[in-house]
N, C-alpha and C positions, 0 to 999 in steps of 0.2 A: 544746390552743389551742381557741377557737371554731371550728367549723364554719363556713363561710357558706356551704355547699352546701344548695340548695332542692329538686335533683330529688327525685322523688317517689319514697318505699320503700314497698313494702306492708308492714303488721302482720307479726308473727308469726303463723304456720298459728292459727286457731281450735283446732285438737286439740290443740296443744302446751302442757300444764301449766305455770303460770306462779310463780317464787316469790311468797310472802306471798300469795295469793288468801283466805286466811282471816281476814287482819288486820283487815278491817275492820269484824270482826261478834264477836257474841258478848259475853263478860264484858269488863269494863273493867281488869280484873287478871287476865293470864296466869301460869298456873302452869307454870313449866318443871321438873319434877323437884324440888320444894320450892322455886323460886327464883322471885320473885312479879317478873313485869314487868308495868308499867303503860303503858296505851295512852292517849296524853296529847291526841293531835290526828289527826285523818282528815283527808284530802281525794280525793276519788274520781278527779281527773282534775287532773292522772296520778294513778296509785294513790301515796297517801305518807303515812307514818305517823308520828309523834313518839312514841316510846319510852321510857319513864322506867325505871332500875334496869336497865338491861340486864345493866351489870356492876356488882359492887360496888366499893367504894371500893379496897380491897386487889387486886383484879385488876387496876384500872386502873395503879396504883403500881407491881405486879410487871411488866404489859406496859411501862410506860416504863424499865423498871429494865434489863429483859433488852434492850432496842430500843438504848437508849443510845449504847453501845460501839459500834455500827454504823451509824451513823447518817451519812450525805453528803448533800450538796446533790442534791436532788430533779430527777429528771427527769418529760419527758413523752411519751407516746408519737408516734413521729413518723407521723403517716397515710398521708404522702406514699410512704415509702418501706418502711413496717413494722418500723423500729428506734425508738430514744428518742434523744433530746435534751434538753439544756439548754433552758430557756424563759424569759424574763424575767418571762411572766406567773404564773410559780410559783417564789415564794421562799423554801419551805418546806426543811427536812430531813427524809430519809425513809430507810425500809429495807422490806424485806421478809422475814417468816418463811416457812419452808416448811411445808407443812400436814402438823400434828402433830408439831413440831419439838420439841416439848417436852410434857409431862403439862398446864402451865398453856394451852398453845397449843390442845391436845388439848379439853381440857375448855371452854374457851370456843367452839370449832369447832363442836361438837356440838351445844352449846347454840342455836347460829344456826341449823344446819341443824333442829333441832326445831320453833324458831320459825317459818321462814321456809317450812319444807315443801322442801327442796331437798337434794338429793344432795352430800355433801361434796365428792365428786371432780368436783364440776361449778363448783366455786368458785375463784376464786385465792386464793394465800396473805395473808393478812392483814399490809396493808400500814401502819406506824406513821408518823406525819408530826408532825414538830415546826415551829411557826410562832414563832416570836421578834417584839418591838415590830419592826412596819414590814412583817412575812412578809403574803404573802396569795396568793389563788390565783384569777386572774379568772374571769369567765365562761363555762364551757364547757359540753360534753356528754361523757357516759362513754362511749357506745356509738361504735362504729365505723365511721366514716361512709363507707355503700357507695359515696360517688363519689370517693373517693381510692384512689390506684393500691397504694398498701401494705395496703390491708384485706384483700387475699385472703391477704397472708402473716399478719396479726394471725388471722385466723379460723382457721387450719390449728390451733391449740393449744386449742381447746373452741368454737368457734363465736363469734357475738356473744355480748357484754354484752347482759343481759336486765334487769340491777337493780344497783341499789348499797345498800350498808350502810356508813353514815357512824358510828361511835363516839367520843363526846367521853370524852376518858381524863383531862382537865383543863381547869379553868375559871379563864379568863383573867380577870386586873383588869378589864379594859374592851376592847372591840372583840373580832374575831374570829368575827362571826355568818356563819351560813349562810345564803347570800341565793340567792333562787329568782326571779328579776326578773318571768319570765311569771307567776307566779301573785301579786306582789307579797307575799312572804314572807318574812322572816329569822327565823331560827332562834339564838337567843343560846345558845353551848354551855356546858352544865351538865356535870359529872363524871357518867358512868355511864350518861345519857341518849344515845339514838341516833337517826336518821334512815334510815330505809328509803325509798326511791321506786324504781319502774319505769318502764321505756318501754317501751310493747309495741310500739313502731314505731321503728328506728334512723334518725330523722329530728328535725326541729325541732319539726315537730307533736306530739309526745309531751311539750312543754313542759317538760322537764326539765332545762333551761340552770340551772346555780347556779353558786355559786362561795363562795370563803372572803374575807370582808372583812379588811382589815388589823388584825392585831392592833395595839393601843394600847399596854397594859402587863400585865406578866405574860408568862405561856406559852400557847399554846395545842397540846395535844397530842392527836393523833385517831388512830384505828384503821380503815381502809377494807378492806371486802370487796367487789370483784365479782361477779358470780354469771353464769355462762356458759350459752349453752343445753345443751352436752354437756360430758363428761370434759374437765378441763383437765390439759393435761400439760407 
């Protein structure tokens, strides 16, 4: 859900390394052990990068096939209690893989860790989501609001979320863009492409409000990885 709290929150300590710090510079094509990833768009505030060819078409299809039998109505984090709940603002189906659950998952996770310069153990397991016609996820933040009473419970598993990587596993026929209202930016979902963005403070000042526009026709499948401060257990 969208958090409405506006109480000040300090940024993460300057001494804390953050994921994706090298993505904004260097060659336009990033070589990851022979896999070529393109840097298509960069924004500095917030740190945001649009990546091309992060996953191959066969990898996208294999993730969808592995996830499909386990899909259920998506829930959102209930920050008031630290639990989860069904939410009318999120009308997708989804599931989570365990870290390293299959050779495919392990290979993809290792590529992402290399790309983002972030330990695998500090990442939540990949979540796969399906949005059919009319399904959407209204604008929200991914960090845990420090003002909410359930946040200390959520932080016990690995600290604060510090970044999000959203990978498009399919291309819907129409609709389904990822919207960043504060940036006036919409990213059209294209199979294999991904959006990385970091929130250097858990506060709306991070300008990372984002959402998934309704799918008009076709299906949108995505994989999401959230990165934590510490080891996620």
